[in-house]
N, C-alpha and C positions, 0 to 999 in steps of 0.2 A: 545153526547152533545158537544157543543163548546161555549167557553167563548167569548162573543163579546164586553163587556164593564165592566169597573169597576169604582167606584167613592166612595168617603167617604160620599156623600150626598144621604141619602135614598129617598128623594123627587124626585131627578133626576132619580134614578134607577126605582122608582115606575111609574113615567111618561113614560119612555122608555118602560118599560114592558107593560103598558096599550097600548101605540101606536103600538108596535109590535103585541100584541095579536089582536088589531083591524085590522091589516093587515093579520091576519090569521097565524102568526108565533108564535107557542107555545114556551114560554120561562119561566124560573124560576130564582129567586134570591137565590144565595147561599152565605154562609159565613157571613150572617148578625149578628151572634152571636159571631164573633171573635173580635169585637171592645173591649171587655173586656180585651183582651190580650195586648192592646197597652201598651207599657212600658217594657213588657217582650219580645214581638215580634216586629219585624220592622213594623212601622205604615202602610205602603202601603201594606204589606202582610195581614193586618187585614181588608182591605176595602171589603165590600160586592161586589159580581160579578153578572152580568147579563148573563145567559147561554141560548142558544137556544137548544131546545131538539133535533130537526132535524139538524144535523151538515151540510147537504147539503144546508140549508137555511142561514148559517152563513154569506156569502158574501152579500146576500140580506139584511140581518138584519143590518149589518155594514153600508151599503150604506144608508139605511133608517135612522139610528142613526146619521150619518154624516150630512144628510140633515136637521134632526131636530135640531141639535146643531149648525149649521152654522149661523153666524150673519146675521140678516135681512139686505138686501141691499149690501151684501159683493160682491166685484168683484173678478173675477178669472184671469183677464187679465189687461193689461194697458188700460187707458182711455184717451180721447183727450179733452182738456180744451175747453169749449164753448167761453171762453173770448178771448184767444190768439191763440188757435190751437195747443199748445204744447202737446206732449204725456207725460203722467205721469204714474209711476208705480202703480199697483193695490193697494199698501199699502198707498199711499198718499191720503188724504181726501181733500187737497187744492193743486192747481196748484203750482208747484215749481218755475215757471217763473213770474206769475202775482198775485197769491195769491187767485185766484177765487176758491170758494168751488166746489166740485164735486156735480153736480145737483142730480143725483140719490141718493146719500147718504143723501142730504139735504131733499129730498122728503120722504125718508124712516123714518125720525124722527118724 
């Protein structure tokens, strides 16, 4: 077994578990009863964890989780402004030069 994700939010873990099982990746949530120890134990150590039963599918599960949690319309590289043609870093939602909004991000909303 291999731990692939941890979160204090049971809803997120349940959703990810359902998604992975829908892809045929068997997984379990462990440590869900440790939250009662918060205050006596470090909080992050009490978070429930999502474990994949077949360790060989861990990388596949992580990639699927990363895709599920990625923000919609997120860029992975620089973009070129349609207004002035300047190149902008992926983290900018508006052109640094002219203030034009990034079109794909505008359409994603």
